[in-house]
ZAGUBA-452302 format. One record per residue (C-alpha): x, y, z; residue number from 1. Coordinates in Angstrom, 2 decimals, padded with zeros to 5 digits. Layout:
        c1        c2        c3   dokol
         X         Y         Z     NUM
...
//
This chain:
        c1        c2        c3   dokol
    035.82   -020.63   -189.93       1
    037.98   -022.99   -192.00       2
    039.44   -021.41   -195.13       3
    037.80   -024.13   -197.23       4
    034.47   -024.16   -195.41       5
    031.52   -023.42   -197.67       6
    029.11   -020.62   -196.97       7
    025.58   -021.57   -195.90       8
    023.32   -022.02   -198.92       9
    021.18   -018.93   -198.24      10
    024.27   -016.78   -197.69      11
    025.94   -018.13   -200.82      12
    022.78   -017.35   -202.80      13
    022.74   -013.83   -201.34      14
    026.37   -013.28   -202.34      15
    025.63   -014.58   -205.84      16
    022.67   -012.19   -206.17      17
    024.86   -009.29   -204.96      18
    027.53   -010.11   -207.53      19
    024.90   -010.24   -210.31      20
    023.55   -006.83   -209.25      21
    027.08   -005.46   -209.16      22
    027.74   -006.68   -212.71      23
    024.47   -005.15   -213.90      24
    025.46   -001.76   -212.46      25
    028.91   -002.01   -214.04      26
    027.36   -002.80   -217.41      27
    024.95    000.12   -217.03      28
    027.83    002.51   -216.26      29
    029.74    001.31   -219.33      30
    026.66    001.89   -221.48      31
    026.14    005.42   -220.16      32
    029.73    006.40   -220.96      33
    029.51    004.81   -224.42      34
    026.33    006.79   -225.09      35
    028.19    010.03   -224.29      36
    031.11    009.08   -226.56      37
    028.77    008.10   -229.39      38
    027.03    011.47   -229.08      39
    030.40    013.25   -229.34      40
    031.32    011.23   -232.44      41
    027.96    012.14   -233.94      42
    028.72    015.83   -233.32      43
    032.07    015.47   -235.06      44
    030.60    013.70   -238.07      45
    027.97    016.40   -238.45      46
    030.42    019.28   -238.00      47
    028.79    020.49   -234.81      48
    030.43    021.85   -231.69      49
    031.08    019.02   -229.24      50
    028.77    018.93   -226.25      51
    028.14    016.56   -223.36      52
    026.04    016.68   -220.20      53
    027.17    017.26   -216.63      54
    024.70    017.25   -213.75      55
    026.28    018.55   -210.55      56
    025.15    017.88   -206.99      57
    024.75    021.63   -206.35      58
    022.30    022.38   -209.14      59
    019.25    022.24   -206.85      60
    018.53    021.52   -203.19      61
    018.76    017.94   -201.95      62
    015.57    016.03   -202.73      63
    014.44    018.42   -205.45      64
    014.01    017.46   -209.08      65
    017.42    018.18   -210.56      66
    015.99    018.52   -214.07      67
    018.19    018.46   -217.13      68
    021.98    018.61   -216.82      69
    023.85    021.58   -218.15      70
    025.90    021.05   -221.29      71
    029.68    021.38   -221.50      72
    030.89    022.44   -224.94      73
    034.13    022.36   -226.91      74
    035.29    024.78   -228.10      75
    033.86    026.43   -225.01      76
    032.44    029.87   -224.58      77
    035.35    030.48   -222.23      78
    038.74    028.90   -221.61      79
    037.42    027.54   -218.31      80
    034.54    025.72   -220.02      81
    036.90    024.21   -222.59      82
    039.20    023.04   -219.80      83
    036.29    021.56   -217.84      84
    035.11    019.72   -220.95      85
    038.57    018.22   -221.40      86
    038.79    017.23   -217.74      87
    035.39    015.49   -217.68      88
    036.16    013.67   -220.93      89
    039.54    012.50   -219.56      90
    037.95    011.25   -216.35      91
    035.27    009.41   -218.33      92
    037.94    007.70   -220.44      93
    039.88    006.57   -217.36      94
    036.73    005.33   -215.62      95
    035.60    003.55   -218.78      96
    038.89    001.67   -219.02      97
    038.63    000.63   -215.36      98
    035.05   -000.58   -215.87      99
    035.85   -002.56   -219.01     100
    038.89   -004.18   -217.36     101
    036.88   -004.58   -214.13     102
    039.64   -002.99   -212.07     103
    039.20   -000.81   -208.99     104
    041.00    002.54   -209.09     105
    041.35    005.32   -206.55     106
    040.64    008.99   -207.07     107
    044.31    009.58   -206.40     108
    045.28    007.18   -209.21     109
    042.99    009.06   -211.60     110
    044.65    012.35   -210.71     111
    048.16    011.00   -211.37     112
    047.22    009.79   -214.84     113
    047.08    013.43   -215.97     114
    048.11    015.82   -213.16     115
    048.90    018.71   -215.51     116
    045.38    018.66   -216.94     117
    043.57    018.12   -213.62     118
    045.65    020.75   -211.80     119
    044.67    019.56   -208.30     120
    043.18    016.53   -206.59     121
    040.02    018.35   -205.56     122
    038.99    018.73   -209.20     123
    039.00    014.95   -209.68     124
    037.26    014.32   -206.35     125
    034.41    016.68   -207.18     126
    033.86    015.64   -210.80     127
    033.96    011.90   -210.14     128
    031.17    012.34   -207.59     129
    029.24    014.59   -209.99     130
    029.49    011.97   -212.77     131
    028.23    009.25   -210.42     132
    025.37    011.56   -209.38     133
    024.48    012.29   -213.01     134
    024.38    008.55   -213.76     135
    022.17    007.93   -210.71     136
    024.84    005.67   -209.24     137
    027.30    005.50   -206.39     138
    030.97    006.17   -206.98     139
    031.81    002.49   -206.37     140
    029.56    001.57   -209.31     141
    032.15    003.35   -211.48     142
    034.89    001.14   -209.94     143
    036.29    004.25   -208.25     144
    037.11    004.41   -204.55     145
    038.68    006.98   -202.26     146
    042.18    006.29   -201.03     147
    042.35    004.72   -197.59     148
    042.39    007.30   -194.81     149
    040.72    005.80   -191.76     150
    042.17    003.30   -189.29     151
    040.54    000.32   -187.61     152
    041.58   -002.16   -184.92     153
    039.69   -004.90   -183.15     154
    038.96   -008.56   -182.59     155
    037.27   -009.31   -185.90     156
    038.05   -010.63   -189.37     157
    037.15   -009.97   -193.01     158
    036.12   -013.00   -195.05     159
    036.59   -012.52   -198.78     160
    034.40   -014.18   -201.40     161
    037.24   -016.53   -202.39     162
    037.32   -017.90   -198.84     163
    040.49   -016.11   -197.71     164
    040.37   -014.51   -194.26     165
    042.01   -011.27   -193.15     166
    042.42   -011.39   -189.37     167
    042.33   -007.77   -188.17     168
    043.01   -008.87   -184.59     169
    046.49   -009.92   -185.68     170
    047.24   -006.29   -186.62     171
    047.61   -005.24   -183.01     172
    047.88   -001.46   -183.47     173
    045.36   -001.30   -186.29     174
    045.35   -001.07   -190.06     175
    043.96    001.12   -192.83     176
    040.22    000.80   -193.37     177
    039.58   -001.63   -196.21     178
    037.42   -000.88   -199.23     179
    035.12   -003.88   -199.03     180
    033.50   -005.56   -202.01     181
    029.81   -006.39   -201.81     182
    030.66   -010.09   -201.53     183
    033.06   -009.64   -198.59     184
    031.77   -010.49   -195.10     185
    032.68   -009.24   -191.65     186
    032.88   -011.69   -188.76     187
    032.14   -009.71   -185.60     188
    030.69   -012.64   -183.67     189
    032.89   -011.94   -180.63     190
    032.37   -008.17   -180.57     191
    030.54   -006.52   -177.66     192
    030.89   -002.87   -178.74     193
    032.17   -000.58   -181.51     194
    033.71    002.84   -180.87     195
    034.16    005.55   -183.51     196
    036.82    008.08   -182.52     197
    037.20    011.54   -184.02     198
    040.98    011.83   -183.66     199
    043.84    009.64   -184.84     200
    045.94    010.47   -181.75     201
    043.21    009.17   -179.45     202
    042.79    006.06   -181.62     203
    046.51    005.30   -181.38     204
    046.55    005.84   -177.62     205
    043.87    003.14   -177.31     206
    045.12    000.76   -180.00     207
    048.68    000.50   -178.70     208
    047.73   -000.91   -175.25     209
    045.04   -003.09   -176.91     210
    042.18   -001.35   -175.12     211
    039.74   -003.13   -177.43     212
    040.75   -006.49   -175.94     213
    041.79   -005.83   -172.36     214
    039.26   -003.30   -171.08     215
    037.07   -005.63   -169.02     216
    033.85   -004.89   -170.96     217
    034.23   -007.45   -173.74     218
    036.10   -007.34   -177.02     219
    035.49   -004.33   -179.22     220
    036.37   -002.50   -182.42     221
    037.81    001.02   -182.61     222
    037.77    003.04   -185.81     223
    038.71    006.59   -186.78     224
    038.22    008.67   -189.91     225
    040.99    011.02   -188.69     226
    038.69    013.98   -188.25     227
    035.96    014.62   -190.79     228
    034.99    011.09   -191.94     229
    035.86    009.96   -195.44     230
    033.54    007.76   -197.49     231
    035.61    004.60   -196.97     232
    035.40    004.93   -193.18     233
    031.68    005.70   -193.28     234
    030.97    002.77   -195.60     235
    033.08    000.42   -193.47     236
    031.22    001.49   -190.32     237
    027.91    000.96   -192.13     238
    029.00   -002.57   -193.03     239
    030.02   -003.17   -189.40     240
    026.57   -002.00   -188.29     241
    024.93   -004.53   -190.61     242
    027.26   -007.44   -189.82     243
    025.29   -008.37   -186.71     244
    022.93   -010.44   -188.87     245
    025.41   -013.31   -188.40     246
    025.58   -012.83   -184.62     247
    023.05   -013.23   -181.83     248
    022.78   -009.55   -180.86     249
    023.99   -006.33   -182.54     250
    026.87   -004.64   -180.72     251
    026.14   -001.00   -179.83     252
    028.05    001.63   -181.81     253
    029.35    004.69   -179.95     254
    031.07    007.86   -181.15     255
    033.63    009.90   -179.18     256
    034.34    013.42   -180.41     257
    035.42    016.83   -179.13     258
    032.92    019.01   -177.27     259
    032.61    021.60   -180.01     260
    030.42    022.16   -183.09     261
    032.86    020.31   -185.33     262
    032.82    017.27   -183.05     263
    029.02    017.12   -183.13     264
    029.07    017.64   -186.88     265
    031.25    014.52   -187.19     266
    028.81    012.53   -185.05     267
    025.94    013.77   -187.22     268
    027.73    012.83   -190.45     269
    028.26    009.25   -189.31     270
    024.64    008.89   -188.16     271
    022.65    010.95   -190.66     272
    025.01    011.60   -193.58     273
    026.23    014.72   -195.33     274
    024.61    017.17   -197.72     275
    027.47    016.88   -200.23     276
    026.87    013.14   -200.67     277
    023.11    013.08   -200.10     278
    022.68    010.76   -203.10     279
    024.86    008.13   -201.34     280
    023.71    008.59   -197.75     281
    021.41    005.57   -197.84     282
    024.48    003.33   -198.11     283
    026.61    005.28   -195.62     284
    024.53    006.29   -192.60     285
    024.52    004.41   -189.29     286
    021.14    005.14   -187.65     287
    021.98    003.12   -184.51     288
    025.07    005.18   -183.65     289
    025.07    006.74   -180.16     290
    026.98    009.84   -179.10     291
    029.21    008.86   -176.16     292
    030.84    012.23   -175.50     293
    032.33    014.67   -174.84     294
    029.30    016.34   -173.31     295
    028.79    019.26   -171.00     296
    028.51    016.91   -168.01     297
    032.10    015.77   -168.69     298
    033.54    019.28   -168.30     299
    035.38    020.14   -165.09     300
    033.27    021.97   -162.53     301
    036.03    023.20   -160.19     302
    037.40    026.74   -160.30     303
    040.71    025.95   -162.03     304
    041.88    028.24   -164.81     305
    040.89    027.56   -168.40     306
    044.43    026.46   -169.24     307
    044.50    023.99   -166.35     308
    041.01    022.63   -167.01     309
    041.47    022.16   -170.77     310
    038.53    024.42   -171.65     311
    038.73    026.93   -174.48     312
    036.41    029.76   -175.53     313
    034.34    029.38   -178.69     314
    035.58    031.32   -181.69     315
    033.23    033.42   -183.81     316
    033.41    030.67   -186.42     317
    032.42    028.07   -183.80     318
    029.41    030.14   -182.75     319
    028.31    030.69   -186.35     320
    028.55    026.97   -187.08     321
    026.63    026.06   -183.92     322
    023.81    028.45   -184.87     323
    023.63    026.97   -188.37     324
    023.51    023.43   -186.97     325
    020.59    024.32   -184.69     326
    018.59    024.98   -187.86     327
    019.23    021.52   -189.29     328
    016.74    018.68   -189.12     329
    019.17    016.36   -187.29     330
    019.30    018.84   -184.39     331
    015.55    019.35   -184.09     332
    013.90    018.68   -180.71     333
    011.98    015.69   -182.08     334
    015.08    014.13   -183.67     335
    018.13    014.60   -181.43     336
    017.02    016.62   -178.43     337
    020.23    015.94   -176.50     338
    022.37    017.16   -179.40     339
    020.34    020.37   -179.54     340
    020.65    020.95   -175.81     341
    024.40    020.35   -175.89     342
    024.87    022.86   -178.72     343
    022.85    025.37   -176.76     344
    025.00    024.62   -173.68     345
    028.16    025.30   -175.70     346
    026.78    028.67   -176.76     347
    025.64    029.56   -173.27     348
    028.92    028.50   -171.61     349
    030.95    029.93   -174.51     350
    033.27    026.95   -174.01     351
    034.59    023.99   -175.95     352
    036.92    021.12   -175.04     353
    038.93    018.39   -176.74     354
    038.88    014.66   -175.98     355
    042.29    015.04   -174.31     356
    040.50    016.79   -171.45     357
    039.60    013.32   -170.17     358
    043.29    012.55   -169.59     359
    043.20    015.12   -166.78     360
    040.58    013.13   -164.87     361
    041.49    010.51   -162.29     362
    042.17    007.30   -164.19     363
    042.33    009.18   -167.50     364
    040.57    008.40   -170.74     365
    040.67    004.61   -170.34     366
    038.82    004.65   -167.02     367
    036.22    007.06   -168.41     368
    035.68    004.88   -171.49     369
    035.32    001.69   -169.47     370
    032.56    003.30   -167.44     371
    030.82    004.97   -170.38     372
    030.94    001.97   -172.74     373
    030.21   -000.44   -169.89     374
    027.02    001.48   -169.10     375
    026.09    001.44   -172.80     376
    026.48   -002.34   -173.13     377
    024.88   -003.03   -169.75     378
    027.97   -004.18   -167.89     379
//
């Protein structure tokens, strides 16, 4: 696409509508914060103890009526409550400034504006998400994003609303996952497949030799959240899954993770979401994602020792997690029967394995991936 080429009328209208919706949500967030501040001023004028609401994501089970938020007071009944009041108020002031100036800030940037008060990054991470939940919004509606963590590489480009194009294919070994605006578009017209990878080391081993371009099964995209997926990586993958509307057919999306409960948990998070961010899952899940491996069929069947084969016994923590996962809806027989059977196989075999096990096979990981992805895309 030429840098100066205009968007099709329908697409331009869609982008305009998205931008209007985005401005409406920003205005609504500003109003909600102003209402809280006005209430605090009213308390001061009337000589009352300051109080403001905070509705946390853990107040009631997901899907239940969360009811009224609890009130934080200052002076607090305890030193901890007073500190929490001060922290929430400081975060609201920082977010308000970002919203009014229409600037995007990261959670990390919020923390460094007052590290002595916040104490640790996790405090900011949790309370920002709680504030968004209380407002009935997503974190991005507060102009707050998570710092980039994930990596992506592939033969595609990002087209910004101003017409500028970021060619990801020129970044041969990959780049940090971008925090996309609603008006940004992804051009994946040449993509035949997308592969989500649990581990950064595996991602790098595939990005460096340009596996996504020279694998004989069509051009692809590889992406990793470096273990447990962060919101930016999940949202980017969701956008990739929706970008096929500008192409003839949607490229299949695969996920490669370790053969252990944590690997399957990562696959589940990408496809079905997480409990902690249930209020945002609708914008993060990728229902079309397919689990590529590792699976029990990929484990060595010869009589080599565990050290030589790459197999490891499950820990007590692994077994406990697997049992808990079997009770979740995503692992029910009528939802993901294969996932359930594989968890049961892990428990029965009392074995787990990492992706690196595939390097021990003839042809290594690359040969295995060519066959597995090729079968998935029908080549």
